[in-house]
C-alpha positions in Angstrom: -0.2 0.2 -0.1 2.5 2.4 0.8 4.5 1.2 -2.5 1.5 2.1 -4.5 0.6 6.3 -2.5 3.8 6.8 -3.2 3.6 5.9 -6.9 1.0 7.7 -7.2 1.6 11.3 -5.4 4.7 10.8 -7.8 3.0 11.1 -10.6 2.2 14.5 -12.0 -1.0 15.5 -13.0 -1.2 16.2 -17.1 -1.2 19.0 -18.3 -4.6 19.7 -21.1 -3.9 19.7 -24.7 -3.8 23.5 -26.0 -2.1 25.3 -23.0 1.0 27.2 -23.1 3.9 25.4 -22.6 7.3 26.8 -20.1 6.9 28.7 -16.6 4.0 28.0 -14.2 2.0 31.2 -15.4 2.6 29.3 -19.0 4.9 32.1 -19.7 8.6 32.0 -21.2 11.4 29.1 -20.9 14.0 28.9 -19.0 16.3 30.1 -22.3 14.0 33.1 -23.0 13.9 33.8 -19.5 18.1 34.0 -19.7 18.0 36.2 -22.1 15.9 38.5 -21.5 12.8 37.3 -21.2 11.9 38.5 -25.1 11.7 35.6 -27.9 13.7 35.7 -30.6 13.2 37.4 -33.8 13.8 37.0 -37.3 16.3 40.2 -38.9 14.6 40.8 -42.4 17.1 40.0 -44.9 18.5 43.2 -46.7 18.1 43.7 -50.1 21.7 44.4 -52.2 21.9 46.7 -55.0 23.8 43.9 -56.7 23.3 43.4 -60.9 24.7 40.9 -62.8 26.7 41.7 -66.3 24.6 39.3 -68.4 21.5 40.8 -67.5 22.7 44.5 -67.6 24.1 42.8 -70.8 20.4 40.8 -71.7 18.7 44.2 -70.9 20.8 46.7 -72.9 21.2 45.2 -75.6 20.5 41.3 -76.2 16.1 42.7 -75.8 16.5 44.9 -78.7 18.4 42.6 -80.9 15.6 39.7 -80.6 12.9 42.2 -80.5 14.4 43.8 -84.4 15.0 39.7 -85.4 11.1 38.3 -84.3 9.8 41.5 -84.7 7.7 41.2 -81.4 5.3 43.8 -81.1 5.3 43.4 -76.4 8.8 43.9 -74.8 7.5 41.1 -72.5 7.0 38.6 -76.0 11.0 38.7 -76.0 12.3 35.3 -74.7 14.4 34.8 -71.0 15.9 32.6 -69.1 13.9 31.6 -67.3 16.0 28.9 -64.4 18.9 26.7 -64.8 19.2 23.4 -63.5 22.2 21.4 -62.3 22.0 17.3 -61.7 24.5 15.1 -61.0 24.3 11.5 -60.8 26.2 9.4 -58.1 25.8 5.7 -59.1 28.3 4.2 -56.8 26.3 6.0 -54.2 24.7 3.2 -53.6 27.1 1.3 -51.8 28.7 4.4 -50.2 26.7 7.1 -49.0 29.6 9.7 -48.9 30.5 10.3 -52.1 27.1 11.3 -52.3 27.2 14.2 -49.8 30.9 14.9 -51.2 29.1 14.8 -54.8 26.7 17.9 -52.9 29.5 19.8 -51.5 31.4 20.1 -54.6 27.7 21.1 -56.5 26.9 24.2 -54.2 30.7 25.2 -54.4 29.8 25.0 -58.3 26.2 26.4 -58.5 27.2 29.4 -55.3 23.7 27.5 -53.5 23.1 24.3 -51.2 22.5 20.9 -53.7 19.5 19.2 -52.8 20.5 15.4 -52.8 17.9 13.3 -55.0 16.7 10.0 -53.2 15.2 7.0 -55.4 11.7 6.3 -56.1 11.7 2.5 -56.3 13.7 -0.5 -54.9 15.2 -2.2 -57.9 16.6 -5.1 -57.2 19.2 -5.4 -60.5 20.6 -2.2 -59.2 20.5 -3.8 -55.1 18.7 0.1 -55.3 16.0 0.2 -52.6 13.5 3.0 -52.3 14.5 6.4 -50.8 18.2 5.7 -51.5 20.7 8.7 -52.3 21.3 8.6 -55.6 22.4 11.8 -56.3 22.5 15.7 -55.9 20.8 18.6 -57.9 20.3 22.2 -58.0 17.7 25.0 -59.5 19.4 28.4 -60.1 17.8 31.6 -60.4 17.6 35.3 -60.9 21.3 37.2 -60.0 22.6 33.7 -59.4 21.7 32.2 -62.5 23.2 34.6 -64.3 26.5 34.4 -62.6 26.6 30.8 -63.1 25.8 30.8 -67.2 29.1 33.8 -67.3 30.9 31.4 -65.5 30.4 28.2 -67.7 30.6 30.5 -70.9 33.5 32.4 -70.7 35.4 30.2 -67.8 34.3 25.9 -67.7 33.7 25.2 -71.0 37.1 27.0 -72.8 38.9 24.1 -70.6 36.8 21.8 -71.4 39.2 18.8 -73.2 38.9 18.7 -76.7 35.6 21.3 -77.0 34.4 21.4 -80.0 31.7 23.5 -79.7 28.1 22.6 -78.4 25.2 20.2 -80.3 23.3 22.9 -82.1 20.5 20.2 -82.4 19.5 19.3 -77.7 16.6 21.5 -77.6 13.4 19.8 -76.9 11.1 21.7 -79.0 10.2 24.2 -75.9 12.6 26.0 -75.5 14.8 24.3 -73.7 18.4 23.8 -74.5 20.6 20.7 -72.2 24.1 19.3 -72.2 26.6 17.4 -70.7 30.0 18.3 -68.8 31.9 14.7 -68.7 34.0 16.4 -65.4 33.0 18.9 -63.2 36.8 19.6 -62.5 36.5 22.4 -65.4 35.1 24.3 -63.4 37.3 27.1 -61.4 35.5 26.1 -58.1 36.4 22.8 -57.4 40.4 22.2 -56.1 41.3 19.4 -58.1 44.1 18.3 -56.0 41.4 17.4 -53.2 39.2 15.4 -55.4 39.1 12.1 -54.8 36.3 11.0 -57.8 35.0 13.1 -60.7 31.5 12.5 -62.2 29.8 14.1 -64.9 27.2 17.6 -64.9 23.9 17.8 -66.1 23.1 21.6 -67.1 19.4 22.5 -68.3 18.9 26.1 -69.7 14.8 26.9 -69.2 13.5 29.4 -71.7 10.0 31.1 -72.3 11.1 30.4 -75.8 8.3 29.2 -77.7 10.0 27.5 -80.3 14.4 26.8 -80.9 14.4 29.0 -83.2 14.0 31.3 -81.0 15.2 30.0 -78.0 19.0 28.8 -80.2 19.2 33.1 -81.2 18.2 33.5 -77.3 21.6 32.1 -76.1 23.6 32.8 -79.2 23.6 36.6 -77.8 24.6 35.0 -74.9 28.1 33.9 -76.6 26.8 30.3 -76.2 29.5 28.2 -78.2 27.4 26.0 -80.8 28.9 24.2 -83.1 28.5 25.4 -86.8 
């Protein structure tokens, strides 16, 4: 009897649902009280006046050239680059998860934005692949970061590709989007070649608002894409 009484006395009454958590009066927690009793307020992000070089070039030169060439009557009809998607597939990540993490870190350095690890959607016994297993990484770039990456891709990375003879002008999907592949992602200057243990390929997709492949080809040519003649 004495043991049961002690157990009943030791139990605390349950807090009803919806009751505020915190101190005795339902106030701030100990961590908030130690810091003055005021909750943290997230500071608004400061807006910078930085404008990408290629964006300025597009607004001042490329937009007018495309309007004259295709006879656009409204400036909103002129095609633009909406986003750039970088994708890296790591087949060896099935056996070693660290390789996927290393590839995601390198892709973050290239893009200037944190990479998202992609996972498999179904299990395939032939490849010893399970559902939800990490097999690659990707990044979607927009606005200023997109133009900065495009500038580094055209002027720095592509000229460093071994035996480069130009981009395939037929790699459009019929809706104005262009895809290209790089066999070794170490052509980007952000990657330290001495620290790289494995090299993987990189898929780059440039999405535009063009309604046809001819308009998209003219847009990318104006951005100095080195298409094969």
